[in-house]
Chimera marker file (.cmm) of the C-alpha trace (Angstrom):
<marker_set name="trace">
<marker id="1" x="-0.028" y="0.109" z="-0.192" r="1" g="1" b="0" radius="0.5"/>
<marker id="2" x="1.712" y="3.148" z="-1.130" r="1" g="1" b="0" radius="0.5"/>
<marker id="3" x="0.628" y="6.721" z="-1.342" r="1" g="1" b="0" radius="0.5"/>
<marker id="4" x="1.734" y="8.719" z="-4.006" r="1" g="1" b="0" radius="0.5"/>
<marker id="5" x="2.384" y="12.231" z="-4.160" r="1" g="1" b="0" radius="0.5"/>
<marker id="6" x="1.904" y="15.199" z="-6.669" r="1" g="1" b="0" radius="0.5"/>
<marker id="7" x="4.730" y="17.763" z="-6.694" r="1" g="1" b="0" radius="0.5"/>
<marker id="8" x="4.649" y="20.199" z="-9.382" r="1" g="1" b="0" radius="0.5"/>
<marker id="9" x="3.294" y="17.988" z="-11.920" r="1" g="1" b="0" radius="0.5"/>
<marker id="10" x="5.380" y="15.151" z="-11.174" r="1" g="1" b="0" radius="0.5"/>
<marker id="11" x="4.358" y="11.952" z="-9.236" r="1" g="1" b="0" radius="0.5"/>
<marker id="12" x="6.593" y="11.087" z="-6.833" r="1" g="1" b="0" radius="0.5"/>
<marker id="13" x="6.395" y="7.600" z="-5.115" r="1" g="1" b="0" radius="0.5"/>
<marker id="14" x="5.512" y="7.225" z="-1.531" r="1" g="1" b="0" radius="0.5"/>
<marker id="15" x="8.062" y="6.676" z="1.138" r="1" g="1" b="0" radius="0.5"/>
<marker id="16" x="8.600" y="3.347" z="2.881" r="1" g="1" b="0" radius="0.5"/>
<marker id="17" x="7.182" y="3.801" z="6.331" r="1" g="1" b="0" radius="0.5"/>
<marker id="18" x="8.711" y="2.122" z="9.155" r="1" g="1" b="0" radius="0.5"/>
<marker id="19" x="5.505" y="0.276" z="10.445" r="1" g="1" b="0" radius="0.5"/>
<marker id="20" x="2.025" y="-0.778" z="9.532" r="1" g="1" b="0" radius="0.5"/>
<marker id="21" x="0.905" y="2.104" z="11.889" r="1" g="1" b="0" radius="0.5"/>
<marker id="22" x="2.800" y="4.576" z="10.387" r="1" g="1" b="0" radius="0.5"/>
<marker id="23" x="1.176" y="3.453" z="6.827" r="1" g="1" b="0" radius="0.5"/>
<marker id="24" x="-2.138" y="3.609" z="8.424" r="1" g="1" b="0" radius="0.5"/>
<marker id="25" x="-1.782" y="7.323" z="9.851" r="1" g="1" b="0" radius="0.5"/>
<marker id="26" x="-0.382" y="8.352" z="6.369" r="1" g="1" b="0" radius="0.5"/>
<marker id="27" x="-3.108" y="6.594" z="4.416" r="1" g="1" b="0" radius="0.5"/>
<marker id="28" x="-5.919" y="8.594" z="6.678" r="1" g="1" b="0" radius="0.5"/>
<marker id="29" x="-3.972" y="11.763" z="6.241" r="1" g="1" b="0" radius="0.5"/>
<marker id="30" x="-3.929" y="11.551" z="2.509" r="1" g="1" b="0" radius="0.5"/>
<marker id="31" x="-7.461" y="10.326" z="2.289" r="1" g="1" b="0" radius="0.5"/>
<marker id="32" x="-8.479" y="13.264" z="4.644" r="1" g="1" b="0" radius="0.5"/>
<marker id="33" x="-6.707" y="15.813" z="2.179" r="1" g="1" b="0" radius="0.5"/>
<marker id="34" x="-4.243" y="16.618" z="4.810" r="1" g="1" b="0" radius="0.5"/>
<marker id="35" x="-0.998" y="17.421" z="3.198" r="1" g="1" b="0" radius="0.5"/>
<marker id="36" x="2.081" y="16.093" z="5.167" r="1" g="1" b="0" radius="0.5"/>
<marker id="37" x="5.790" y="15.564" z="4.966" r="1" g="1" b="0" radius="0.5"/>
<marker id="38" x="7.075" y="12.302" z="6.470" r="1" g="1" b="0" radius="0.5"/>
<marker id="39" x="10.105" y="12.313" z="8.747" r="1" g="1" b="0" radius="0.5"/>
<marker id="40" x="11.090" y="16.093" z="7.780" r="1" g="1" b="0" radius="0.5"/>
<marker id="41" x="14.002" y="17.431" z="9.526" r="1" g="1" b="0" radius="0.5"/>
<marker id="42" x="13.371" y="19.617" z="12.530" r="1" g="1" b="0" radius="0.5"/>
<marker id="43" x="16.025" y="21.299" z="14.502" r="1" g="1" b="0" radius="0.5"/>
<marker id="44" x="15.126" y="22.058" z="18.151" r="1" g="1" b="0" radius="0.5"/>
<marker id="45" x="17.118" y="23.432" z="21.065" r="1" g="1" b="0" radius="0.5"/>
<marker id="46" x="17.747" y="20.766" z="23.919" r="1" g="1" b="0" radius="0.5"/>
<marker id="47" x="18.740" y="23.061" z="26.513" r="1" g="1" b="0" radius="0.5"/>
<marker id="48" x="22.608" y="22.914" z="25.644" r="1" g="1" b="0" radius="0.5"/>
<marker id="49" x="22.707" y="22.717" z="21.858" r="1" g="1" b="0" radius="0.5"/>
<marker id="50" x="20.551" y="22.256" z="18.624" r="1" g="1" b="0" radius="0.5"/>
<marker id="51" x="19.498" y="18.845" z="18.066" r="1" g="1" b="0" radius="0.5"/>
<marker id="52" x="17.976" y="17.055" z="14.629" r="1" g="1" b="0" radius="0.5"/>
<marker id="53" x="14.462" y="15.367" z="14.839" r="1" g="1" b="0" radius="0.5"/>
<marker id="54" x="12.572" y="13.543" z="12.559" r="1" g="1" b="0" radius="0.5"/>
<marker id="55" x="9.069" y="13.532" z="13.597" r="1" g="1" b="0" radius="0.5"/>
<marker id="56" x="6.957" y="11.132" z="11.962" r="1" g="1" b="0" radius="0.5"/>
<marker id="57" x="4.646" y="13.540" z="10.162" r="1" g="1" b="0" radius="0.5"/>
<marker id="58" x="4.913" y="17.452" z="9.653" r="1" g="1" b="0" radius="0.5"/>
<marker id="59" x="1.554" y="19.098" z="8.737" r="1" g="1" b="0" radius="0.5"/>
<marker id="60" x="2.021" y="21.329" z="5.869" r="1" g="1" b="0" radius="0.5"/>
<marker id="61" x="-0.785" y="23.670" z="6.417" r="1" g="1" b="0" radius="0.5"/>
<marker id="62" x="0.228" y="24.260" z="10.066" r="1" g="1" b="0" radius="0.5"/>
<marker id="63" x="3.172" y="24.006" z="12.142" r="1" g="1" b="0" radius="0.5"/>
<marker id="64" x="1.989" y="20.845" z="13.726" r="1" g="1" b="0" radius="0.5"/>
<marker id="65" x="3.323" y="17.254" z="14.098" r="1" g="1" b="0" radius="0.5"/>
<marker id="66" x="1.926" y="13.874" z="14.656" r="1" g="1" b="0" radius="0.5"/>
<marker id="67" x="4.244" y="10.970" z="15.986" r="1" g="1" b="0" radius="0.5"/>
<marker id="68" x="3.179" y="7.413" z="16.058" r="1" g="1" b="0" radius="0.5"/>
<marker id="69" x="4.738" y="5.628" z="19.033" r="1" g="1" b="0" radius="0.5"/>
<marker id="70" x="4.570" y="2.009" z="17.702" r="1" g="1" b="0" radius="0.5"/>
<marker id="71" x="7.116" y="0.247" z="20.008" r="1" g="1" b="0" radius="0.5"/>
<marker id="72" x="6.050" y="1.744" z="23.311" r="1" g="1" b="0" radius="0.5"/>
<marker id="73" x="5.253" y="-1.587" z="24.568" r="1" g="1" b="0" radius="0.5"/>
<marker id="74" x="7.869" y="-3.835" z="23.559" r="1" g="1" b="0" radius="0.5"/>
<marker id="75" x="11.186" y="-1.710" z="23.820" r="1" g="1" b="0" radius="0.5"/>
<marker id="76" x="12.364" y="0.002" z="27.166" r="1" g="1" b="0" radius="0.5"/>
<marker id="77" x="14.861" y="2.072" z="25.500" r="1" g="1" b="0" radius="0.5"/>
<marker id="78" x="12.225" y="3.578" z="22.817" r="1" g="1" b="0" radius="0.5"/>
<marker id="79" x="10.123" y="4.356" z="25.540" r="1" g="1" b="0" radius="0.5"/>
<marker id="80" x="12.939" y="6.592" z="26.944" r="1" g="1" b="0" radius="0.5"/>
<marker id="81" x="13.653" y="8.307" z="23.877" r="1" g="1" b="0" radius="0.5"/>
<marker id="82" x="9.834" y="8.859" z="23.547" r="1" g="1" b="0" radius="0.5"/>
<marker id="83" x="10.051" y="10.732" z="26.723" r="1" g="1" b="0" radius="0.5"/>
<marker id="84" x="13.206" y="12.587" z="25.936" r="1" g="1" b="0" radius="0.5"/>
<marker id="85" x="11.734" y="13.890" z="22.566" r="1" g="1" b="0" radius="0.5"/>
<marker id="86" x="8.429" y="14.604" z="24.195" r="1" g="1" b="0" radius="0.5"/>
<marker id="87" x="10.009" y="16.886" z="26.727" r="1" g="1" b="0" radius="0.5"/>
<marker id="88" x="12.021" y="18.502" z="23.826" r="1" g="1" b="0" radius="0.5"/>
<marker id="89" x="8.912" y="19.241" z="21.895" r="1" g="1" b="0" radius="0.5"/>
<marker id="90" x="7.151" y="20.688" z="24.981" r="1" g="1" b="0" radius="0.5"/>
<marker id="91" x="10.054" y="22.733" z="25.762" r="1" g="1" b="0" radius="0.5"/>
<marker id="92" x="10.063" y="24.256" z="22.504" r="1" g="1" b="0" radius="0.5"/>
<marker id="93" x="6.434" y="24.653" z="22.245" r="1" g="1" b="0" radius="0.5"/>
<marker id="94" x="6.005" y="22.191" z="19.521" r="1" g="1" b="0" radius="0.5"/>
<marker id="95" x="2.289" y="21.409" z="18.915" r="1" g="1" b="0" radius="0.5"/>
<marker id="96" x="2.163" y="17.701" z="18.372" r="1" g="1" b="0" radius="0.5"/>
<marker id="97" x="-0.233" y="14.774" z="18.717" r="1" g="1" b="0" radius="0.5"/>
<marker id="98" x="0.767" y="11.321" z="19.860" r="1" g="1" b="0" radius="0.5"/>
<marker id="99" x="-0.733" y="8.197" z="18.319" r="1" g="1" b="0" radius="0.5"/>
<marker id="100" x="-0.627" y="4.666" z="20.112" r="1" g="1" b="0" radius="0.5"/>
<marker id="101" x="-0.627" y="1.394" z="18.642" r="1" g="1" b="0" radius="0.5"/>
<marker id="102" x="-3.892" y="0.699" z="21.010" r="1" g="1" b="0" radius="0.5"/>
<marker id="103" x="-5.449" y="3.300" z="19.064" r="1" g="1" b="0" radius="0.5"/>
<marker id="104" x="-4.983" y="1.764" z="15.655" r="1" g="1" b="0" radius="0.5"/>
<marker id="105" x="-7.716" y="-0.840" z="15.699" r="1" g="1" b="0" radius="0.5"/>
<marker id="106" x="-10.466" y="0.809" z="17.462" r="1" g="1" b="0" radius="0.5"/>
<marker id="107" x="-9.890" y="3.687" z="14.721" r="1" g="1" b="0" radius="0.5"/>
<marker id="108" x="-9.580" y="6.147" z="17.640" r="1" g="1" b="0" radius="0.5"/>
<marker id="109" x="-6.496" y="7.537" z="16.047" r="1" g="1" b="0" radius="0.5"/>
<marker id="110" x="-8.586" y="9.115" z="13.046" r="1" g="1" b="0" radius="0.5"/>
<marker id="111" x="-11.219" y="10.923" z="15.441" r="1" g="1" b="0" radius="0.5"/>
<marker id="112" x="-7.611" y="12.420" z="17.434" r="1" g="1" b="0" radius="0.5"/>
<marker id="113" x="-6.322" y="13.542" z="13.960" r="1" g="1" b="0" radius="0.5"/>
<marker id="114" x="-9.361" y="15.089" z="12.937" r="1" g="1" b="0" radius="0.5"/>
<marker id="115" x="-9.763" y="17.279" z="16.031" r="1" g="1" b="0" radius="0.5"/>
<marker id="116" x="-5.907" y="17.779" z="16.228" r="1" g="1" b="0" radius="0.5"/>
<marker id="117" x="-5.842" y="19.638" z="12.652" r="1" g="1" b="0" radius="0.5"/>
<marker id="118" x="-8.739" y="21.737" z="13.264" r="1" g="1" b="0" radius="0.5"/>
<link id1="1" id2="2" r="1" g="1" b="0" radius="0.2"/>
<link id1="2" id2="3" r="1" g="1" b="0" radius="0.2"/>
<link id1="3" id2="4" r="1" g="1" b="0" radius="0.2"/>
<link id1="4" id2="5" r="1" g="1" b="0" radius="0.2"/>
<link id1="5" id2="6" r="1" g="1" b="0" radius="0.2"/>
<link id1="6" id2="7" r="1" g="1" b="0" radius="0.2"/>
<link id1="7" id2="8" r="1" g="1" b="0" radius="0.2"/>
<link id1="8" id2="9" r="1" g="1" b="0" radius="0.2"/>
<link id1="9" id2="10" r="1" g="1" b="0" radius="0.2"/>
<link id1="10" id2="11" r="1" g="1" b="0" radius="0.2"/>
<link id1="11" id2="12" r="1" g="1" b="0" radius="0.2"/>
<link id1="12" id2="13" r="1" g="1" b="0" radius="0.2"/>
<link id1="13" id2="14" r="1" g="1" b="0" radius="0.2"/>
<link id1="14" id2="15" r="1" g="1" b="0" radius="0.2"/>
<link id1="15" id2="16" r="1" g="1" b="0" radius="0.2"/>
<link id1="16" id2="17" r="1" g="1" b="0" radius="0.2"/>
<link id1="17" id2="18" r="1" g="1" b="0" radius="0.2"/>
<link id1="18" id2="19" r="1" g="1" b="0" radius="0.2"/>
<link id1="19" id2="20" r="1" g="1" b="0" radius="0.2"/>
<link id1="20" id2="21" r="1" g="1" b="0" radius="0.2"/>
<link id1="21" id2="22" r="1" g="1" b="0" radius="0.2"/>
<link id1="22" id2="23" r="1" g="1" b="0" radius="0.2"/>
<link id1="23" id2="24" r="1" g="1" b="0" radius="0.2"/>
<link id1="24" id2="25" r="1" g="1" b="0" radius="0.2"/>
<link id1="25" id2="26" r="1" g="1" b="0" radius="0.2"/>
<link id1="26" id2="27" r="1" g="1" b="0" radius="0.2"/>
<link id1="27" id2="28" r="1" g="1" b="0" radius="0.2"/>
<link id1="28" id2="29" r="1" g="1" b="0" radius="0.2"/>
<link id1="29" id2="30" r="1" g="1" b="0" radius="0.2"/>
<link id1="30" id2="31" r="1" g="1" b="0" radius="0.2"/>
<link id1="31" id2="32" r="1" g="1" b="0" radius="0.2"/>
<link id1="32" id2="33" r="1" g="1" b="0" radius="0.2"/>
<link id1="33" id2="34" r="1" g="1" b="0" radius="0.2"/>
<link id1="34" id2="35" r="1" g="1" b="0" radius="0.2"/>
<link id1="35" id2="36" r="1" g="1" b="0" radius="0.2"/>
<link id1="36" id2="37" r="1" g="1" b="0" radius="0.2"/>
<link id1="37" id2="38" r="1" g="1" b="0" radius="0.2"/>
<link id1="38" id2="39" r="1" g="1" b="0" radius="0.2"/>
<link id1="39" id2="40" r="1" g="1" b="0" radius="0.2"/>
<link id1="40" id2="41" r="1" g="1" b="0" radius="0.2"/>
<link id1="41" id2="42" r="1" g="1" b="0" radius="0.2"/>
<link id1="42" id2="43" r="1" g="1" b="0" radius="0.2"/>
<link id1="43" id2="44" r="1" g="1" b="0" radius="0.2"/>
<link id1="44" id2="45" r="1" g="1" b="0" radius="0.2"/>
<link id1="45" id2="46" r="1" g="1" b="0" radius="0.2"/>
<link id1="46" id2="47" r="1" g="1" b="0" radius="0.2"/>
<link id1="47" id2="48" r="1" g="1" b="0" radius="0.2"/>
<link id1="48" id2="49" r="1" g="1" b="0" radius="0.2"/>
<link id1="49" id2="50" r="1" g="1" b="0" radius="0.2"/>
<link id1="50" id2="51" r="1" g="1" b="0" radius="0.2"/>
<link id1="51" id2="52" r="1" g="1" b="0" radius="0.2"/>
<link id1="52" id2="53" r="1" g="1" b="0" radius="0.2"/>
<link id1="53" id2="54" r="1" g="1" b="0" radius="0.2"/>
<link id1="54" id2="55" r="1" g="1" b="0" radius="0.2"/>
<link id1="55" id2="56" r="1" g="1" b="0" radius="0.2"/>
<link id1="56" id2="57" r="1" g="1" b="0" radius="0.2"/>
<link id1="57" id2="58" r="1" g="1" b="0" radius="0.2"/>
<link id1="58" id2="59" r="1" g="1" b="0" radius="0.2"/>
<link id1="59" id2="60" r="1" g="1" b="0" radius="0.2"/>
<link id1="60" id2="61" r="1" g="1" b="0" radius="0.2"/>
<link id1="61" id2="62" r="1" g="1" b="0" radius="0.2"/>
<link id1="62" id2="63" r="1" g="1" b="0" radius="0.2"/>
<link id1="63" id2="64" r="1" g="1" b="0" radius="0.2"/>
<link id1="64" id2="65" r="1" g="1" b="0" radius="0.2"/>
<link id1="65" id2="66" r="1" g="1" b="0" radius="0.2"/>
<link id1="66" id2="67" r="1" g="1" b="0" radius="0.2"/>
<link id1="67" id2="68" r="1" g="1" b="0" radius="0.2"/>
<link id1="68" id2="69" r="1" g="1" b="0" radius="0.2"/>
<link id1="69" id2="70" r="1" g="1" b="0" radius="0.2"/>
<link id1="70" id2="71" r="1" g="1" b="0" radius="0.2"/>
<link id1="71" id2="72" r="1" g="1" b="0" radius="0.2"/>
<link id1="72" id2="73" r="1" g="1" b="0" radius="0.2"/>
<link id1="73" id2="74" r="1" g="1" b="0" radius="0.2"/>
<link id1="74" id2="75" r="1" g="1" b="0" radius="0.2"/>
<link id1="75" id2="76" r="1" g="1" b="0" radius="0.2"/>
<link id1="76" id2="77" r="1" g="1" b="0" radius="0.2"/>
<link id1="77" id2="78" r="1" g="1" b="0" radius="0.2"/>
<link id1="78" id2="79" r="1" g="1" b="0" radius="0.2"/>
<link id1="79" id2="80" r="1" g="1" b="0" radius="0.2"/>
<link id1="80" id2="81" r="1" g="1" b="0" radius="0.2"/>
<link id1="81" id2="82" r="1" g="1" b="0" radius="0.2"/>
<link id1="82" id2="83" r="1" g="1" b="0" radius="0.2"/>
<link id1="83" id2="84" r="1" g="1" b="0" radius="0.2"/>
<link id1="84" id2="85" r="1" g="1" b="0" radius="0.2"/>
<link id1="85" id2="86" r="1" g="1" b="0" radius="0.2"/>
<link id1="86" id2="87" r="1" g="1" b="0" radius="0.2"/>
<link id1="87" id2="88" r="1" g="1" b="0" radius="0.2"/>
<link id1="88" id2="89" r="1" g="1" b="0" radius="0.2"/>
<link id1="89" id2="90" r="1" g="1" b="0" radius="0.2"/>
<link id1="90" id2="91" r="1" g="1" b="0" radius="0.2"/>
<link id1="91" id2="92" r="1" g="1" b="0" radius="0.2"/>
<link id1="92" id2="93" r="1" g="1" b="0" radius="0.2"/>
<link id1="93" id2="94" r="1" g="1" b="0" radius="0.2"/>
<link id1="94" id2="95" r="1" g="1" b="0" radius="0.2"/>
<link id1="95" id2="96" r="1" g="1" b="0" radius="0.2"/>
<link id1="96" id2="97" r="1" g="1" b="0" radius="0.2"/>
<link id1="97" id2="98" r="1" g="1" b="0" radius="0.2"/>
<link id1="98" id2="99" r="1" g="1" b="0" radius="0.2"/>
<link id1="99" id2="100" r="1" g="1" b="0" radius="0.2"/>
<link id1="100" id2="101" r="1" g="1" b="0" radius="0.2"/>
<link id1="101" id2="102" r="1" g="1" b="0" radius="0.2"/>
<link id1="102" id2="103" r="1" g="1" b="0" radius="0.2"/>
<link id1="103" id2="104" r="1" g="1" b="0" radius="0.2"/>
<link id1="104" id2="105" r="1" g="1" b="0" radius="0.2"/>
<link id1="105" id2="106" r="1" g="1" b="0" radius="0.2"/>
<link id1="106" id2="107" r="1" g="1" b="0" radius="0.2"/>
<link id1="107" id2="108" r="1" g="1" b="0" radius="0.2"/>
<link id1="108" id2="109" r="1" g="1" b="0" radius="0.2"/>
<link id1="109" id2="110" r="1" g="1" b="0" radius="0.2"/>
<link id1="110" id2="111" r="1" g="1" b="0" radius="0.2"/>
<link id1="111" id2="112" r="1" g="1" b="0" radius="0.2"/>
<link id1="112" id2="113" r="1" g="1" b="0" radius="0.2"/>
<link id1="113" id2="114" r="1" g="1" b="0" radius="0.2"/>
<link id1="114" id2="115" r="1" g="1" b="0" radius="0.2"/>
<link id1="115" id2="116" r="1" g="1" b="0" radius="0.2"/>
<link id1="116" id2="117" r="1" g="1" b="0" radius="0.2"/>
<link id1="117" id2="118" r="1" g="1" b="0" radius="0.2"/>
</marker_set>
């Protein structure tokens, strides 16, 4: 399942998503007509220096971000990195939405995203 984007009249193939969850979020955004970038670089100050981040989804119309935390229940180090990233986002007043695996199967994530992008 791929998403094709039209950029200046050229068809650009969809990126390879890292998980089924990311692919579901991307598909929903595309079907809802919400333009986005996948893993677009974001430089934020972490309290000591500028650090590079790759949010899963950057919404193009507003400076908002969506993170899918797909490994939260399976990896302690992943959970630590998630908390760190959230702290840096909060410190920099970044408007972001977290989506978790448990929200995919009830399609709760769709309502969260719809509310978030309004």
